LUMNUFI-731265 format. One record per residue (C-alpha): x, y, z; residue number from 1; residue in three letters. Coordinates in nm, 4 decimals, always signed. Example, Ala and Ser with C-alpha at 12.3 -4.5 7.8 and 13.67 -1.06 7.14 Angstrom:
[[+1.2300, -0.4500, +0.7800], 1, 'Ala']
[[+1.3670, -0.1060, +0.7140], 2, 'Ser']
! end
This chain:
[[-7.4743, +1.8553, -11.4557], 1, 'Met']
[[-7.1221, +1.7397, -11.3435], 2, 'Ser']
[[-6.9928, +1.6975, -11.6934], 3, 'Gly']
[[-7.0461, +1.5475, -12.0401], 4, 'Gln']
[[-6.9736, +1.1956, -12.1373], 5, 'Val']
[[-7.0167, +1.0121, -12.4551], 6, 'Ile']
[[-7.0739, +0.6323, -12.4069], 7, 'Val']
[[-7.0009, +0.4068, -12.7029], 8, 'Val']
[[-7.1086, +0.0499, -12.7028], 9, 'Asp']
[[-7.2669, -0.1698, -12.9710], 10, 'Asp']
[[-7.4606, -0.3925, -12.7030], 11, 'Glu']
[[-7.7840, -0.1921, -12.6141], 12, 'Gln']
[[-7.8115, -0.3375, -12.2746], 13, 'Ala']
[[-7.4742, -0.2417, -12.1658], 14, 'Ile']
[[-7.4941, +0.0907, -12.3200], 15, 'Arg']
[[-7.8197, +0.1729, -12.1544], 16, 'Glu']
[[-7.6982, +0.0517, -11.8108], 17, 'Ala']
[[-7.3853, +0.2584, -11.8271], 18, 'Val']
[[-7.5813, +0.5638, -11.9433], 19, 'Gln']
[[-7.8291, +0.5142, -11.6435], 20, 'Gln']
[[-7.5344, +0.4817, -11.3859], 21, 'Trp']
[[-7.3701, +0.8088, -11.5089], 22, 'Leu']
[[-7.6986, +1.0104, -11.5392], 23, 'Gln']
[[-7.7878, +0.9054, -11.1828], 24, 'Leu']
[[-7.4587, +1.0576, -11.0765], 25, 'Ser']
[[-7.5442, +1.3825, -11.2433], 26, 'Gly']
[[-7.3539, +1.3541, -11.5679], 27, 'Phe']
[[-7.4908, +1.4519, -11.9080], 28, 'Glu']
[[-7.4709, +1.1504, -12.1268], 29, 'Val']
[[-7.5017, +1.0760, -12.4930], 30, 'Arg']
[[-7.4987, +0.7080, -12.5760], 31, 'Ala']
[[-7.3868, +0.5919, -12.9232], 32, 'Cys']
[[-7.3964, +0.2311, -13.0815], 33, 'Ala']
[[-7.0826, +0.2901, -13.2931], 34, 'Gly']
[[-6.7729, +0.4956, -13.3615], 35, 'Ala']
[[-6.9254, +0.6948, -13.6606], 36, 'Thr']
[[-7.2066, +0.8250, -13.4371], 37, 'Glu']
[[-6.9616, +0.9201, -13.1637], 38, 'Ala']
[[-6.7288, +1.1008, -13.3804], 39, 'Leu']
[[-7.0106, +1.3315, -13.5135], 40, 'Ala']
[[-7.0430, +1.4519, -13.1631], 41, 'Leu']
[[-6.6733, +1.5416, -13.0933], 42, 'Val']
[[-6.4703, +1.8418, -13.1933], 43, 'Asp']
[[-6.1531, +1.9975, -13.0455], 44, 'Arg']
[[-6.3628, +2.2115, -12.8227], 45, 'Asp']
[[-6.5799, +1.9266, -12.6742], 46, 'Tyr']
[[-6.5694, +1.9785, -12.3083], 47, 'Pro']
[[-6.6360, +1.6164, -12.2034], 48, 'Gly']
[[-6.4801, +1.2740, -12.2300], 49, 'Ile']
[[-6.5548, +0.9469, -12.4132], 50, 'Val']
[[-6.6194, +0.5976, -12.2545], 51, 'Val']
[[-6.5967, +0.3218, -12.5274], 52, 'Ser']
[[-6.6022, -0.0519, -12.5525], 53, 'Asp']
[[-6.3082, -0.2135, -12.7400], 54, 'Val']
[[-6.4764, -0.4968, -12.9192], 55, 'Arg']
[[-6.7336, -0.3533, -13.1642], 56, 'Met']
[[-6.8205, -0.4313, -13.5348], 57, 'Pro']
[[-6.6881, -0.1960, -13.7827], 58, 'Gly']
[[-6.4474, +0.0576, -13.6223], 59, 'Ser']
[[-6.3497, -0.0930, -13.2963], 60, 'Asp']
[[-6.2465, +0.0993, -12.9762], 61, 'Gly']
[[-5.8857, +0.1348, -13.0684], 62, 'Leu']
[[-5.9749, +0.2808, -13.4090], 63, 'Gln']
[[-6.2063, +0.5121, -13.2424], 64, 'Leu']
[[-5.9283, +0.6064, -13.0043], 65, 'Leu']
[[-5.6953, +0.7001, -13.2827], 66, 'Asp']
[[-5.9492, +0.9080, -13.4583], 67, 'Arg']
[[-6.0481, +1.0923, -13.1472], 68, 'Leu']
[[-5.6873, +1.1554, -13.0547], 69, 'Leu']
[[-5.6231, +1.2932, -13.3996], 70, 'Ala']
[[-5.9004, +1.5423, -13.3435], 71, 'Leu']
[[-5.7658, +1.6399, -12.9898], 72, 'Asp']
[[-5.4633, +1.4845, -12.8347], 73, 'Arg']
[[-5.5752, +1.5915, -12.4889], 74, 'Asp']
[[-5.9397, +1.4313, -12.4910], 75, 'Leu']
[[-5.9516, +1.1605, -12.2092], 76, 'Pro']
[[-6.0840, +0.8262, -12.3584], 77, 'Val']
[[-6.1786, +0.5561, -12.1348], 78, 'Ile']
[[-6.1674, +0.1978, -12.2829], 79, 'Leu']
[[-6.3897, -0.0892, -12.1591], 80, 'Val']
[[-6.2313, -0.4247, -12.2094], 81, 'Thr']
[[-6.3059, -0.7868, -12.1750], 82, 'Gly']
[[-6.0674, -1.0093, -11.9775], 83, 'His']
[[-5.8807, -1.1346, -12.2827], 84, 'Gly']
[[-5.8311, -0.7804, -12.4200], 85, 'Asp']
[[-5.6136, -0.6473, -12.1214], 86, 'Val']
[[-5.2830, -0.6714, -12.3043], 87, 'Pro']
[[-5.4367, -0.4845, -12.5943], 88, 'Met']
[[-5.5763, -0.2151, -12.3563], 89, 'Ala']
[[-5.2292, -0.1724, -12.1894], 90, 'Val']
[[-5.0909, -0.1039, -12.5499], 91, 'Gln']
[[-5.3823, +0.1435, -12.5936], 92, 'Ala']
[[-5.2735, +0.3349, -12.2802], 93, 'Leu']
[[-4.9322, +0.3825, -12.4431], 94, 'Arg']
[[-5.1042, +0.5200, -12.7438], 95, 'Gln']
[[-5.2830, +0.7793, -12.5484], 96, 'Gly']
[[-5.5977, +0.6108, -12.3889], 97, 'Ala']
[[-5.6782, +0.7800, -12.0464], 98, 'Tyr']
[[-5.7718, +0.4584, -11.8677], 99, 'Asp']
[[-5.9224, +0.1097, -11.9179], 100, 'Phe']
[[-6.1680, -0.0712, -11.7221], 101, 'Ile']
[[-6.1984, -0.4525, -11.7321], 102, 'Glu']
[[-6.5337, -0.6254, -11.7485], 103, 'Lys']
[[-6.7214, -0.6952, -11.5177], 104, 'Pro']
[[-6.6860, -0.3637, -11.3384], 105, 'Phe']
[[-6.8767, -0.1970, -11.0677], 106, 'Thr']
[[-7.0322, +0.1487, -11.1017], 107, 'Pro']
[[-6.7938, +0.2847, -10.8493], 108, 'Glu']
[[-6.4877, +0.1801, -11.0563], 109, 'Arg']
[[-6.6462, +0.3639, -11.3668], 110, 'Leu']
[[-6.7534, +0.6673, -11.1767], 111, 'Leu']
[[-6.4007, +0.7087, -11.0204], 112, 'Asp']
[[-6.2369, +0.7005, -11.3660], 113, 'Ser']
[[-6.4933, +0.9386, -11.5236], 114, 'Val']
[[-6.4625, +1.1882, -11.2388], 115, 'His']
[[-6.0689, +1.2043, -11.2686], 116, 'Arg']
[[-6.1053, +1.2246, -11.6538], 117, 'Ala']
[[-6.3443, +1.5041, -11.6440], 118, 'Leu']
[[-6.1253, +1.6920, -11.4012], 119, 'Glu']
[[-5.8333, +1.6575, -11.6323], 120, 'Lys']
[[-6.0489, +1.7779, -11.9301], 121, 'Arg']
[[-6.1709, +2.0706, -11.7296], 122, 'Arg']
[[-5.8106, +2.1881, -11.6574], 123, 'Leu']
[[-5.7133, +2.1388, -12.0212], 124, 'Val']
[[-6.0065, +2.3456, -12.1382], 125, 'Cys']
[[-5.9481, +2.6148, -11.8756], 126, 'Glu']
[[-5.5788, +2.6435, -11.9878], 127, 'Asn']
[[-5.6717, +2.6645, -12.3521], 128, 'Arg']
[[-5.9224, +2.9380, -12.2776], 129, 'Gln']
[[-5.6430, +3.1218, -12.1067], 130, 'Leu']
[[-5.4026, +3.0762, -12.4083], 131, 'Arg']
[[-5.6840, +3.1849, -12.6375], 132, 'Gln']
[[-5.7278, +3.5016, -12.4360], 133, 'Gln']
[[-5.3495, +3.5810, -12.4572], 134, 'Ala']
[[-5.3751, +3.5122, -12.8339], 135, 'Ala']
[[-5.6479, +3.7522, -12.9027], 136, 'Leu']
[[-5.4464, +4.0875, -12.8842], 137, 'Lys']
[[-5.7434, +4.2876, -12.9799], 138, 'Asp']
[[-5.9414, +4.1893, -12.6776], 139, 'Arg']
[[-5.9260, +4.3098, -12.3156], 140, 'Ile']
[[-5.8990, +3.9552, -12.1886], 141, 'Glu']
[[-5.5405, +3.9188, -12.3437], 142, 'Ala']
[[-5.4250, +4.2006, -12.1003], 143, 'Ser']
[[-5.6455, +4.1486, -11.7903], 144, 'Leu']
[[-5.6512, +3.7745, -11.7491], 145, 'Leu']
[[-5.8684, +3.5945, -11.4964], 146, 'Gly']
[[-6.2167, +3.4217, -11.4661], 147, 'Ile']
[[-6.3051, +3.5528, -11.1199], 148, 'Ser']
[[-6.5924, +3.7913, -11.0469], 149, 'Lys']
[[-6.3572, +4.0869, -10.9478], 150, 'Pro']
[[-6.1714, +4.0511, -11.2909], 151, 'Met']
[[-6.4872, +4.0252, -11.4805], 152, 'Glu']
[[-6.6155, +4.3465, -11.3124], 153, 'Gln']
[[-6.2799, +4.5202, -11.3599], 154, 'Leu']
[[-6.2841, +4.4434, -11.7363], 155, 'Arg']
[[-6.6354, +4.5753, -11.7685], 156, 'Arg']
[[-6.5484, +4.9034, -11.5895], 157, 'Gln']
[[-6.2267, +4.9433, -11.7960], 158, 'Val']
[[-6.4119, +4.8991, -12.1243], 159, 'Leu']
[[-6.6850, +5.1440, -12.0105], 160, 'Glu']
[[-6.4334, +5.4053, -11.9013], 161, 'Leu']
[[-6.2059, +5.3641, -12.1956], 162, 'Ala']
[[-6.4774, +5.5276, -12.4245], 163, 'Gln']
[[-6.5050, +5.8379, -12.2035], 164, 'Thr']
[[-6.2677, +6.1335, -12.1834], 165, 'Pro']
[[-6.2722, +6.1489, -11.8069], 166, 'Val']
[[-5.9578, +6.1285, -11.5853], 167, 'Asn']
[[-5.9244, +5.8027, -11.3857], 168, 'Val']
[[-5.7607, +5.7207, -11.0606], 169, 'Leu']
[[-5.6444, +5.3611, -11.0117], 170, 'Ile']
[[-5.6152, +5.2247, -10.6692], 171, 'Arg']
[[-5.4194, +4.9106, -10.5927], 172, 'Gly']
[[-5.1378, +4.7388, -10.4033], 173, 'Glu']
[[-4.7900, +4.7029, -10.5140], 174, 'Thr']
[[-4.7593, +4.4738, -10.8113], 175, 'Gly']
[[-5.1406, +4.4489, -10.8688], 176, 'Ser']
[[-5.1150, +4.5678, -11.2356], 177, 'Gly']
[[-5.1975, +4.9248, -11.2140], 178, 'Lys']
[[-5.0097, +5.0324, -11.5321], 179, 'Glu']
[[-5.1660, +4.7359, -11.7292], 180, 'Cys']
[[-5.5024, +4.8703, -11.6440], 181, 'Val']
[[-5.3933, +5.2253, -11.7455], 182, 'Ala']
[[-5.2717, +5.0863, -12.0655], 183, 'Arg']
[[-5.6006, +4.9139, -12.1415], 184, 'Cys']
[[-5.7866, +5.2308, -12.0648], 185, 'Leu']
[[-5.5858, +5.3846, -12.3414], 186, 'His']
[[-5.5774, +5.0880, -12.5959], 187, 'Asp']
[[-5.9437, +5.0210, -12.5861], 188, 'Phe']
[[-6.0480, +5.3855, -12.6106], 189, 'Gly']
[[-6.0577, +5.6451, -12.8963], 190, 'Pro']
[[-5.6920, +5.7651, -12.8065], 191, 'Arg']
[[-5.5391, +5.4328, -12.8903], 192, 'Ala']
[[-5.3503, +5.5424, -13.1892], 193, 'Gly']
[[-5.1842, +5.8333, -12.9916], 194, 'Lys']
[[-4.8952, +5.8237, -12.7458], 195, 'Pro']
[[-4.9216, +5.6517, -12.4052], 196, 'Phe']
[[-4.6715, +5.8194, -12.1799], 197, 'Val']
[[-4.5901, +5.6819, -11.8403], 198, 'Ala']
[[-4.4114, +5.8557, -11.5675], 199, 'Leu']
[[-4.3319, +5.7147, -11.2152], 200, 'Asn']
[[-4.3707, +6.0176, -10.9883], 201, 'Cys']
[[-4.1968, +5.8536, -10.7036], 202, 'Ala']
[[-3.8705, +5.7631, -10.9197], 203, 'Ala']
[[-3.7965, +6.1163, -11.0477], 204, 'Ile']
[[-3.5644, +6.3408, -10.8177], 205, 'Pro']
[[-3.7407, +6.6552, -10.7283], 206, 'Glu']
[[-3.4570, +6.8577, -10.8771], 207, 'Ser']
[[-3.5451, +6.7520, -11.2300], 208, 'Ile']
[[-3.9146, +6.6757, -11.1816], 209, 'Phe']
[[-4.0305, +6.9992, -11.3393], 210, 'Glu']
[[-3.8236, +6.9463, -11.6607], 211, 'Ser']
[[-3.9260, +6.5956, -11.6911], 212, 'Glu']
[[-4.2924, +6.6781, -11.6806], 213, 'Leu']
[[-4.3063, +7.0089, -11.8603], 214, 'Phe']
[[-3.9833, +7.0141, -12.0686], 215, 'Gly']
[[-3.7340, +7.2979, -12.0968], 216, 'His']
[[-3.5742, +7.5378, -12.3448], 217, 'Glu']
[[-3.2011, +7.5404, -12.4176], 218, 'Ser']
[[-3.0173, +7.7277, -12.1397], 219, 'Gly']
[[-3.3068, +7.7244, -11.8983], 220, 'Ala']
[[-3.0648, +7.5870, -11.6311], 221, 'Phe']
[[-2.7167, +7.4752, -11.6080], 222, 'Thr']
[[-2.6785, +7.1655, -11.8246], 223, 'Gly']
[[-2.9768, +7.2324, -12.0409], 224, 'Ala']
[[-2.7914, +7.2360, -12.3827], 225, 'Gln']
[[-3.0906, +7.1758, -12.5950], 226, 'Gln']
[[-3.4589, +7.1981, -12.5907], 227, 'Arg']
[[-3.6359, +6.9088, -12.4411], 228, 'Arg']
[[-4.0031, +6.8151, -12.4903], 229, 'Val']
[[-4.1605, +6.7111, -12.1338], 230, 'Gly']
[[-4.3798, +6.4233, -12.0740], 231, 'Arg']
[[-4.7137, +6.6085, -12.0786], 232, 'Ile']
[[-4.6353, +6.7663, -12.4229], 233, 'Glu']
[[-4.5223, +6.4281, -12.5570], 234, 'His']
[[-4.8551, +6.2824, -12.4595], 235, 'Ala']
[[-5.0549, +6.5399, -12.6560], 236, 'Asp']
[[-5.3596, +6.3768, -12.8173], 237, 'Gly']
[[-5.3072, +6.0641, -12.6019], 238, 'Gly']
[[-5.2773, +5.9551, -12.2442], 239, 'Thr']
[[-5.0375, +6.0601, -11.9607], 240, 'Leu']
[[-5.0106, +5.7891, -11.6942], 241, 'Phe']
[[-4.8768, +5.9179, -11.3566], 242, 'Leu']
[[-4.7838, +5.6211, -11.1537], 243, 'Asp']
[[-4.7326, +5.6624, -10.7753], 244, 'Glu']
[[-4.8875, +6.0176, -10.8073], 245, 'Val']
[[-4.8681, +6.0579, -10.4439], 246, 'Glu']
[[-4.4984, +6.1117, -10.4910], 247, 'Gly']
[[-4.5355, +6.4336, -10.6937], 248, 'Met']
[[-4.3793, +6.7365, -10.5267], 249, 'Pro']
[[-4.6414, +7.0037, -10.4058], 250, 'Leu']
[[-4.4866, +7.2690, -10.6253], 251, 'Ala']
[[-4.5465, +7.0522, -10.9376], 252, 'Gln']
[[-4.8932, +6.9597, -10.8286], 253, 'Gln']
[[-4.9873, +7.3339, -10.8638], 254, 'Val']
[[-4.8491, +7.3406, -11.2018], 255, 'Lys']
[[-5.0056, +7.0068, -11.3198], 256, 'Leu']
[[-5.3359, +7.1556, -11.1883], 257, 'Leu']
[[-5.3070, +7.4580, -11.4162], 258, 'Arg']
[[-5.2392, +7.2373, -11.7252], 259, 'Val']
[[-5.5461, +7.0444, -11.6581], 260, 'Leu']
[[-5.7619, +7.3539, -11.6176], 261, 'Gln']
[[-5.6284, +7.5475, -11.8961], 262, 'Glu']
[[-5.5038, +7.2819, -12.1326], 263, 'Lys']
[[-5.1913, +7.4599, -12.1890], 264, 'Thr']
[[-4.8302, +7.4391, -12.0457], 265, 'Leu']
[[-4.5050, +7.6396, -12.0668], 266, 'Glu']
[[-4.1714, +7.4765, -12.0897], 267, 'Arg']
[[-3.9188, +7.5696, -11.8240], 268, 'Leu']
[[-3.7336, +7.8826, -11.9481], 269, 'Gly']
[[-4.0139, +7.9898, -12.1878], 270, 'Ser']
[[-4.3152, +8.2168, -12.1734], 271, 'Asn']
[[-4.4840, +8.0562, -12.4708], 272, 'Lys']
[[-4.8019, +7.8705, -12.3925], 273, 'Ser']
[[-4.8361, +7.5366, -12.5756], 274, 'Ile']
[[-5.1866, +7.3891, -12.6250], 275, 'Gln']
[[-5.2159, +7.0226, -12.5131], 276, 'Val']
[[-5.4951, +6.7690, -12.5291], 277, 'Asp']
[[-5.4475, +6.4713, -12.3205], 278, 'Leu']
[[-5.6233, +6.2350, -12.0796], 279, 'Arg']
[[-5.4540, +6.1749, -11.7405], 280, 'Val']
[[-5.4768, +5.8509, -11.5653], 281, 'Ile']
[[-5.3121, +5.8250, -11.2155], 282, 'Ser']
[[-5.2238, +5.5431, -10.9855], 283, 'Ala']
[[-5.1726, +5.5469, -10.6099], 284, 'Ala']
[[-5.1165, +5.3005, -10.3403], 285, 'Lys']
[[-5.2200, +5.5015, -10.0430], 286, 'Pro']
[[-5.5619, +5.6729, -9.9915], 287, 'Asp']
[[-5.5036, +6.0201, -10.1506], 288, 'Leu']
[[-5.7769, +6.1624, -9.9177], 289, 'Gln']
[[-5.5293, +6.0686, -9.6243], 290, 'Glu']
[[-5.2562, +6.2396, -9.8321], 291, 'Glu']
[[-5.4683, +6.5465, -9.8529], 292, 'Val']
[[-5.5479, +6.5579, -9.4797], 293, 'Arg']
[[-5.1871, +6.5049, -9.4159], 294, 'Ala']
[[-5.0872, +6.8151, -9.6345], 295, 'Gly']
[[-4.8935, +6.6011, -9.8852], 296, 'Arg']
[[-5.1414, +6.6246, -10.1699], 297, 'Phe']
[[-5.3593, +6.9161, -10.3079], 298, 'Arg']
[[-5.7309, +6.8542, -10.2763], 299, 'Glu']
[[-5.8163, +7.0620, -10.5862], 300, 'Asp']
[[-5.5737, +6.8302, -10.7919], 301, 'Leu']
[[-5.7260, +6.5320, -10.6509], 302, 'Leu']
[[-6.0746, +6.6463, -10.7573], 303, 'Tyr']
[[-5.9349, +6.6798, -11.1028], 304, 'Arg']
[[-5.7687, +6.3225, -11.1165], 305, 'Leu']
[[-6.0374, +6.1125, -10.9521], 306, 'Asn']
[[-6.3322, +6.1975, -11.1713], 307, 'Val']
[[-6.3609, +5.8125, -11.1897], 308, 'Ala']
[[-6.1896, +5.5585, -10.9664], 309, 'Val']
[[-6.0893, +5.2000, -11.0369], 310, 'Leu']
[[-6.0050, +4.9631, -10.7714], 311, 'Gln']
[[-5.7794, +4.6734, -10.8547], 312, 'Ile']
[[-5.8387, +4.3642, -10.6464], 313, 'Pro']
[[-5.5384, +4.1875, -10.4868], 314, 'Pro']
[[-5.4507, +3.8533, -10.5948], 315, 'Leu']
[[-5.5577, +3.7028, -10.2566], 316, 'Arg']
[[-5.9175, +3.8223, -10.3331], 317, 'Gln']
[[-5.9340, +3.6401, -10.6568], 318, 'Arg']
[[-5.7597, +3.3171, -10.5751], 319, 'Arg']
[[-5.9453, +3.1207, -10.8444], 320, 'Glu']
[[-5.7336, +3.3207, -11.0994], 321, 'Asp']
[[-5.4052, +3.1927, -10.9555], 322, 'Ile']
[[-5.3794, +2.8669, -11.1313], 323, 'Pro']
[[-5.4684, +3.0049, -11.4810], 324, 'Leu']
[[-5.2411, +3.3036, -11.4213], 325, 'Leu']
[[-4.9392, +3.0836, -11.2948], 326, 'Phe']
[[-4.9785, +2.8547, -11.5927], 327, 'Glu']
[[-4.9808, +3.1522, -11.8295], 328, 'His']
[[-4.6695, +3.3167, -11.6662], 329, 'Phe']
[[-4.4935, +2.9788, -11.6629], 330, 'Ala']
[[-4.5556, +2.9136, -12.0253], 331, 'Gln']
[[-4.4313, +3.2565, -12.1070], 332, 'Gln']
[[-4.1187, +3.1975, -11.8966], 333, 'Ala']
[[-4.0565, +2.8573, -12.0543], 334, 'Ala']
[[-4.0774, +2.9963, -12.4162], 335, 'Glu']
[[-3.8435, +3.2775, -12.3288], 336, 'Arg']
[[-3.5913, +3.0428, -12.1533], 337, 'Leu']
[[-3.6184, +2.7634, -12.4006], 338, 'Gly']
[[-3.7408, +2.5164, -12.1350], 339, 'Arg']
[[-4.0398, +2.2984, -12.0626], 340, 'Glu']
[[-4.2649, +2.4206, -11.7882], 341, 'Ala']
[[-4.2842, +2.1304, -11.5301], 342, 'Pro']
[[-4.6368, +2.0542, -11.4206], 343, 'Pro']
[[-4.7558, +2.1472, -11.0748], 344, 'Leu']
[[-4.8161, +1.8834, -10.8093], 345, 'Thr']
[[-5.1068, +1.8905, -10.5969], 346, 'Pro']
[[-4.9053, +2.0084, -10.3039], 347, 'Gly']
[[-4.7474, +2.2879, -10.5211], 348, 'Glu']
[[-5.1084, +2.3990, -10.6300], 349, 'Leu']
[[-5.2265, +2.4069, -10.2657], 350, 'Ala']
[[-4.9247, +2.6164, -10.1850], 351, 'Gly']
[[-5.0173, +2.8582, -10.4540], 352, 'Leu']
[[-5.3734, +2.8922, -10.3361], 353, 'Leu']
[[-5.2797, +2.9345, -9.9672], 354, 'Gly']
[[-5.0189, +3.2071, -10.0132], 355, 'His']
[[-5.1321, +3.5574, -9.9643], 356, 'Asp']
[[-4.9092, +3.7075, -10.2492], 357, 'Trp']
[[-4.8307, +4.0406, -10.0841], 358, 'Pro']
[[-4.6409, +4.1283, -10.4115], 359, 'Gly']
[[-4.9519, +4.0248, -10.6112], 360, 'Asn']
[[-4.9264, +3.9517, -10.9806], 361, 'Val']
[[-4.5610, +4.0698, -10.9915], 362, 'Arg']
[[-4.4691, +3.8152, -10.7236], 363, 'Glu']
[[-4.6586, +3.5507, -10.8993], 364, 'Leu']
[[-4.4646, +3.6111, -11.2143], 365, 'Ile']
[[-4.1455, +3.5765, -11.0210], 366, 'Asn']
[[-4.2654, +3.2395, -10.8731], 367, 'Ala']
[[-4.3530, +3.1193, -11.2090], 368, 'Ala']
[[-4.0056, +3.1963, -11.3601], 369, 'Glu']
[[-3.8474, +3.0413, -11.0514], 370, 'Arg']
[[-4.0561, +2.7275, -11.1008], 371, 'His']
[[-3.9625, +2.6949, -11.4746], 372, 'Val']
[[-3.5978, +2.7262, -11.3758], 373, 'Leu']
[[-3.6286, +2.4612, -11.0930], 374, 'Gly']
[[-3.5079, +2.7037, -10.8329], 375, 'Leu']
[[-3.7822, +2.6485, -10.5707], 376, 'Ser']
[[-4.1283, +2.5551, -10.4996], 377, 'Ser']
[[-4.3681, +2.8052, -10.6812], 378, 'Pro']
[[-4.5273, +2.9258, -10.3703], 379, 'Ala']
[[-4.3234, +3.1242, -10.1122], 380, 'Pro']
[[-4.3245, +2.9956, -9.7570], 381, 'Gln']
[[-4.6171, +3.1319, -9.5452], 382, 'Pro']
[[-4.5726, +3.4501, -9.3581], 383, 'Ala']
[[-4.4138, +3.4213, -9.0228], 384, 'Ala']
[[-4.6533, +3.3817, -8.7477], 385, 'Gly']
[[-4.9221, +3.2116, -8.9778], 386, 'Gln']
[[-5.0340, +2.8997, -8.7870], 387, 'Ser']
[[-5.1102, +2.5707, -8.9472], 388, 'Leu']
[[-5.4832, +2.6209, -8.8586], 389, 'Ala']
[[-5.4905, +2.9550, -9.0343], 390, 'Ala']
[[-5.3343, +2.8042, -9.3416], 391, 'Gln']
[[-5.5798, +2.5187, -9.3432], 392, 'Leu']
[[-5.8690, +2.7510, -9.2970], 393, 'Glu']
[[-5.7506, +2.9671, -9.5908], 394, 'Ala']
[[-5.7082, +2.6556, -9.8058], 395, 'Phe']
[[-6.0606, +2.5259, -9.7119], 396, 'Glu']
[[-6.2172, +2.8612, -9.8012], 397, 'Ala']
[[-6.0460, +2.8617, -10.1439], 398, 'Gln']
[[-6.1701, +2.5019, -10.2104], 399, 'Cys']
[[-6.5269, +2.6194, -10.1369], 400, 'Leu']
[[-6.4879, +2.9216, -10.3639], 401, 'Arg']
[[-6.3383, +2.7095, -10.6455], 402, 'Asn']
[[-6.6273, +2.4701, -10.6145], 403, 'Ala']
[[-6.8894, +2.7401, -10.6083], 404, 'Leu']
[[-6.7268, +2.8923, -10.9255], 405, 'Gln']
[[-6.7118, +2.5790, -11.1098], 406, 'Arg']
[[-7.0737, +2.4803, -11.0177], 407, 'Cys']
[[-7.1826, +2.8405, -11.0892], 408, 'Arg']
[[-7.3460, +2.8549, -10.7518], 409, 'Gly']
[[-7.5563, +2.5398, -10.7928], 410, 'Asn']
[[-7.5434, +2.4103, -10.4140], 411, 'Ile']
[[-7.6589, +2.0510, -10.5077], 412, 'Ala']
[[-7.3646, +2.0194, -10.7467], 413, 'Glu']
[[-7.1163, +2.1755, -10.4711], 414, 'Val']
[[-7.2532, +1.9274, -10.2238], 415, 'Met']
[[-7.1835, +1.6347, -10.4572], 416, 'Ala']
[[-6.8425, +1.7726, -10.5727], 417, 'Leu']
[[-6.6978, +1.8272, -10.2202], 418, 'Leu']
[[-6.9106, +1.5340, -10.0775], 419, 'Gln']
[[-7.0577, +1.7550, -9.7944], 420, 'Leu']
[[-7.4077, +1.7443, -9.6380], 421, 'Pro']
[[-7.5965, +2.0709, -9.6903], 422, 'Arg']
[[-7.5791, +2.1777, -9.3233], 423, 'Arg']
[[-7.1962, +2.1369, -9.3180], 424, 'Thr']
[[-7.1559, +2.3235, -9.6451], 425, 'Leu']
[[-7.3765, +2.6081, -9.5176], 426, 'Asn']
[[-7.1792, +2.6376, -9.1880], 427, 'Glu']
[[-6.8563, +2.6413, -9.3724], 428, 'Lys']
[[-6.9745, +2.9060, -9.6213], 429, 'Met']
[[-7.0986, +3.1195, -9.3368], 430, 'Gln']
[[-6.7885, +3.0817, -9.1278], 431, 'Arg']
[[-6.5635, +3.1987, -9.4266], 432, 'His']
[[-6.8050, +3.4764, -9.5214], 433, 'Gly']
[[-6.8824, +3.3213, -9.8599], 434, 'Ile']
[[-7.2016, +3.4154, -10.0498], 435, 'Ser']
[[-7.3568, +3.1804, -10.3034], 436, 'Arg']
[[-7.5006, +3.4771, -10.4939], 437, 'Ser']
[[-7.1566, +3.5939, -10.5894], 438, 'Asp']
[[-7.1277, +3.2754, -10.8059], 439, 'Tyr']
[[-7.4578, +3.2749, -10.9753], 440, 'Leu']
[[-7.4550, +3.3368, -11.3563], 441, 'Pro']
[[-7.6119, +3.6583, -11.4661], 442, 'Ala']
[[-7.9872, +3.6503, -11.4518], 443, 'Gly']
[[-7.9732, +3.3247, -11.2443], 444, 'Gly']
[[-8.2353, +3.2452, -11.0007], 445, 'Asp']
[[-8.1755, +3.2087, -10.6155], 446, 'Asp']
[[-8.2868, +2.8366, -10.6111], 447, 'Gln']
[[-8.0476, +2.5893, -10.4683], 448, 'Ala']
! end
């Protein structure tokens, strides 16, 4: 089905005719003879819309409109009016009605309004879902936001690995959220109540790296005026997160390997062994196997760190998450800055979907903040050398992915939504390397 619609009209012949038109177009329709019957079907989570006549005995369409908007101010209500009711319908628009249709009307006029209203409702429900995810602090969806298949898979992997004691290596591009994933591995596991200690290996000067990681005793070196507990010792009982682990000096790699093997460490300037119990989560941008072959990383340490590997998908591989993520970050920025988040225009949304986001989520956050401040269009300019044809191809591919996601892989619904014949749709999917099976619900069959 393409969406849910409640039709309200006291005249049975009109009610049944409208119901039939909508059902033939693929909508799931509930027909009601009056306001009371319709109100029993609607709550704040109702995913569809309401089409109601204005002139009805008892509660008329305007009273029904008021009661529906009291339940949910964002519920689209389309009013059907006689010729003499047009001034009243215009007033109803000011009160929150989505649209009004004057009798007599064609099926095409009704279908156009229903399609637009359902699209608005879908976006409202998706945005609410995102806000609900963000509000549930004890659920992983609040930290790893997204509705795409790659994000669903990542959340599932994180939850599975969070319960194990194994060390994990996280692979991902700059700005893709490696520390966020590391934090989830800690927060959703048995060490959640213990310290989570993060260290960016590429940001620590080599001269103080050993002290930073292992700690030191007073007088261990010039300037060491008092004892200092290192990051490893501070993480005892919890999790040590080594970001950009490829930047760790070779000399310290040897010492870290010994800590992982023996579960003890010695502070710089001390011969006393200190027992430590920790889980190590590492993150790297380059392939560490390549770093091993280049002699910049120890192979034996790599085997200790990558007992399990998590790959974070770049934003360009989960473009269906971009509108939801952008809305979330824009809302956060608006609350922090004390401003309203301006709505996206269709052109701006197309720009978001067509951009490759080399800076990933970090770049998207920046774009959302600039959008709230009114400093620029939310999507940066396409990379130099990207032709118009290439940009159009990328946008077409994303439209196909969005339609398949929305229709849960149902090809007939995708054809209707995009108004494409089967052969054309198949050719476009093949050209863009899009597989319908990636969008089927779990356990779904392979019938079109």
